[in-house]
C-alpha positions in Angstrom: 50.1 159.9 115.6 52.9 161.8 114.2 52.0 165.9 114.3 54.9 167.5 113.7 58.6 166.7 112.8 61.9 168.8 112.9 65.6 168.1 111.8 68.1 170.1 111.5 72.0 169.6 110.0 71.1 166.2 108.7 72.2 165.2 105.4 70.9 167.6 103.0 69.3 169.8 105.8 71.4 172.5 107.0 68.7 174.6 108.2 66.1 173.4 110.3 62.9 172.3 108.3 59.7 171.1 109.9 57.3 169.0 108.5 53.9 169.7 110.1 50.7 167.8 109.8 49.0 169.3 112.4 47.8 172.4 110.9 45.2 171.1 108.1 44.5 174.1 105.8 41.7 174.3 103.4 40.8 170.2 103.3 37.2 171.1 102.7 37.7 168.8 99.9 38.8 166.0 101.3 37.9 166.0 104.9 38.1 162.2 105.5 41.8 162.4 106.0 41.6 164.7 108.9 41.7 162.9 112.1 41.9 164.8 115.4 43.2 167.9 113.7 45.8 166.2 111.9 46.5 165.0 108.1 46.5 161.3 108.0 47.4 160.9 104.0 49.7 162.9 101.6 52.2 162.7 99.2 55.6 164.2 99.4 56.8 164.7 95.7 59.5 166.9 94.2 62.6 166.7 91.5 65.5 164.3 91.7 67.8 165.4 94.6 65.3 167.4 96.4 65.7 165.5 99.7 62.4 163.5 99.7 64.2 160.2 100.5 66.3 162.3 103.1 63.4 163.3 104.8 62.2 160.0 105.1 65.4 158.7 106.6 65.3 161.8 109.2 61.4 160.7 110.0 62.6 157.1 110.4 65.8 157.6 112.5 63.7 157.4 116.0 63.3 153.6 114.7 66.5 152.5 116.0 66.2 154.3 119.5 62.5 153.0 120.5 62.7 149.4 119.1 65.3 146.8 118.0 65.1 147.3 114.5 68.4 148.4 112.4 68.8 150.8 109.8 70.5 150.1 106.4 73.8 151.8 107.0 74.8 152.3 103.5 71.6 155.0 103.5 73.4 157.0 106.2 76.4 158.1 104.3 77.4 161.7 105.1 75.0 161.6 108.4 75.7 165.4 109.0 75.3 167.9 106.6 78.6 169.1 105.3 78.2 172.8 105.1 76.5 172.7 108.9 77.4 174.9 111.8 77.0 172.7 114.1 78.7 168.9 115.1 75.5 166.9 115.6 72.0 166.7 113.8 68.8 167.5 115.8 65.5 165.9 115.6 62.2 166.7 117.1 59.0 164.7 116.8 55.4 166.2 118.6 53.2 163.1 118.8 49.4 163.4 119.5 48.4 160.3 121.8 44.3 160.6 122.1 44.4 164.3 123.6 47.9 164.1 124.9 51.3 165.8 123.4 54.6 164.2 123.4 57.5 165.8 122.4 60.6 163.7 121.7 63.5 165.5 120.7 67.4 164.3 120.7 70.5 165.2 118.8 73.4 163.0 117.9 76.9 163.2 115.6 76.3 160.0 113.3 74.2 157.1 112.4 74.3 155.4 116.1 
């Protein structure tokens, strides 16, 4: 299960952002969505153009590295952040497999 995800210099994310579902706070109102210390269900919401879709694209960037699935290339125009100081995007995934935590990290400068 995905525990934490970070991305930097990808599309609208110039600075590093971290999406951490491994630190559930105050979920006593809905404790059944906590499994192995991680939130298993949630909603990402925000105003138009706030980065919701780009966050999804960033999280799913790993799919083409670990499977034979192809990306919808038109969704990946302007892969790097236009104002970024780096010539590559960085991705980091922290997975929890039972009691084992695996960190998968990579950087690249285009969709491929």
